[in-house]
N, C-alpha and C positions, 0 to 999 in steps of 0.2 A: 248256376246255370241250374235254371226254370223249366217243367216238365208238364202239360196238360191235357187232362184225358176226359174225354168225352162222352156221356154216358144216352146211346139211341135206342133205352131198349125199352116195349111196345107200349104205349099208351094201354091201362086196361079197358077208359071210357072211348075209344078209341078216338078220341080225342088226337088230332095232330098241334102238337104246341114241338116249343122248338127245343130242340137239346139242351140237357142242361151242362154244364160246367163245372168240373173240380180242378182245380187247381193246386197242384204238389207243387213246392220248394225245393230243394234239395241245396247242402251247402256247396260250394263247392268245390271239386276234389283236391284243388290244390290255393294257397292261397300266398302272393307274393308281401313279403314285408318292406313299408321300405322306411329307412333311416329319413331325418329332416335334414334337407338340404345347410350345410355351416356355411356361413358367411365367409370370405377370404380374409386371412389376414388382413390387418390396418397396414396399408401402405404406408411404408415413411421412405421417404427420396433421402434424406441424411443416414441410413445406416442402413439402405439394404438396394442391394441393384436386379434389376429386373432377370428375371430367367431367360429372354432373350438374347441378354448381351450378357451371358456368360458368358460363353468362350473368350467376349474380347475382353473382360474383367480376370480370364485366370492368364488371359496371356501379361496383362500387364500388371499384373499380382507378379509374376515371377522376372517377370522382367528387372523387377524395381527390384527385386531379391540380389538377382545376379548382376545387377550394378553394385550396390552396396554392399556385396563380396567382393566384389572386386576393388571397390576404392577399398575397404578394410584392409585385401592384402596390397597392394598397392600403397598403401599409407605406412604397414610395416617394413618393408620394403625400404620405402624415401629416411623414414627411420631409421632402419638398422645403415642406410650408406651414409649417411650425416654424424651418425652415433660414433660410428668408426674413423672416419676421416677426422672429428674430432678429438676420439681417443690415441689416435696415430699423432696428430698434430701434438696433443699433451704431452705425449711420453716422449716425442727426439727436441722436443724446442730449449735452447740451452738456453741459459741465463747470462744476463751480462757480463760477467767475468770469464765468460769465453771469446780467446780473442777471434776467431770465425764462426760466427753464430751461421748454422743454417736458415733462419728464417727472420725477415728486416725486422726492424723497430719498430715498426706499426705495423700489427696485422688484424685487420677486419674480422670481425666473426660475426658479421651481421648478416650474411647470406645466408653461411651454415644459422645460427638461429633461428633464423624464417623458416629454411627446410625442417628442422626440427618441429615446432612450432605449427607448421601445414602437415605435417603426419600427426603428430597428434591429436589437432582439430580435425583430422580427415578420416580417424580409426576411431574416433567417440562417436563423431555424425552417424558413419557407418551402420556402429552399432547400435545409436538408438536407432534408426530406423529396424534394423533384426529387430531387436526385442520389440517395437511397436505394431509390427506386422509379422509377427509369429505370436506373439507371446497374446492368448486373453486379457488385453486391457480394452479397455473404453476408443483407445485411438486404434482401434482395427475397423472403426466401422467407417463407411467411406469420407463425407468429406475429411473428420480430422483427418485420416489418414492421407486423403491428400495436401491435403494446408501440412501435415510435418513433414512430406517429402518434397515438397514446392519449396519451403525456406529451406530447407538442407541442400537443398537441387543451389538453388541460386548463393545461398552461403556458399559454399565448393567450389562454385565458377568464379567469385568473387575472391573468394580467397588463393585459388589455382591461381588465377592472373595477378593478384598483387603479388603474390609470391617469385614469379615467375620474373618481370619486368622487377621489382626491387634489387634480384641477389642478380639480374644480368647488367641492369645499369650501373651496380657497383662495382662486380666483375671488370667489365666492359673498361669503366676508368681510372682503376688502379690497375689496368693486366700493361702497359707500357712502365710502371714505376716501377722505381728501384730501392724506394725507400718504404715505398709500402705496399701491400695487396692482401689478398684473403687465400683463405684454401685450395681454392680453384685456380686462381689466375696466376698465383705464386711459384706452386706446383707446377702449376701445367707446361712453366716456363720451360721448365728442365728435360720435356718430351725431344726424345732422338737425341739425348749425350750420351747412353749407351750406359757405360759405367761407371762415367764419369756422375750419373743423375744418384741426387743424396740418396742415403736410405730409407722407403717407403715413401720418397713422394712420390712413387707412378702410384699406389697404392691408394694413397691421400688423393689425386688427382682423381684416379679414377671412378672412385665413390661422390665425391662433389660433382662427376660429369654427371654418373646418373643418377646420382638423386633429383639436378634440378632438369637432366630429360622424362624422371618419369613424374612431376610436375608439368611440366608442359602435355605430359598426355593425358595425364587428370584435364587439362585442361577440355582435350576431348571428349572425355569421357563424362568430365558436368553437363558439357553441353549437352548430350546426348539425353542425361539426367530432366535438363531442363525442357528437353524435346516428349519426353514420356510423361513429363508434370502436368504438361496442358493438352498430351492428351487423356490423361485422367479424369481432367475437370471437361474436358468433351465429353466422358463417357458420364460424367456424374448430370451433368448438364443434362442428357439425351435420355437418361432414365427419369429423372424429375420429370421434365418433359411428356417423356408416351405415361408415369404415371397420374398425371396431370390431366391427360386425356381421358382414356382410361378410367381411371379412381380406381380400379382396385387389380390384382394379377399376383400369380404365384409369384414370391422374388424367394432368391436366393444370398449367402451374405458368401463370400468367400473365406 
């Protein structure tokens, strides 16, 4: 801030001259220091997501967590039902020396084994994704996490469809046979006979049927997982496109 003083004292010589000027400069009463602006962080579309899409990212993230958790729980139930049916069969089957065996000469256990394998694979896949999504690993970045979820979603969908078709085909083919059968086809024949039903056949039928029904339910869940995988790639492409246009912006990782 500056002030000026005019010196207009009379000239002793009587001469009319212009007034002299003396300038006094004072320091400003306050000064505002400004920190130099910092450049925004480098934009990496493969590892980060734009702030404007943060809501979509959070919804997608927790929906995937929910799907993986549901898959894990359902796979554990499938394992429990199949293992219980197989254990009950092992404890109740009669050997050749018995005159009236409860089971046919040939019991096809492939559908039960397929259900067991599906339960194990689904449980391992869901645990793997939960670890990748929640633990501080390199897979938490955008593109690796999308790729991981997509692979697991398609793998689980293919597995559940194959298991359903495989088990139902064998059960249907042996449903009318009197010399062979599966755990489900043979034990479920005795439904409706009341007290005449052999011991624990109703339990084996219920467990086998429940395991197969849950695998069919998993087809619906994994189909939704595939849709979530596509949504994740769409969000990633949108973020990369916006980053290429703007070239900067504050971004946040989920």
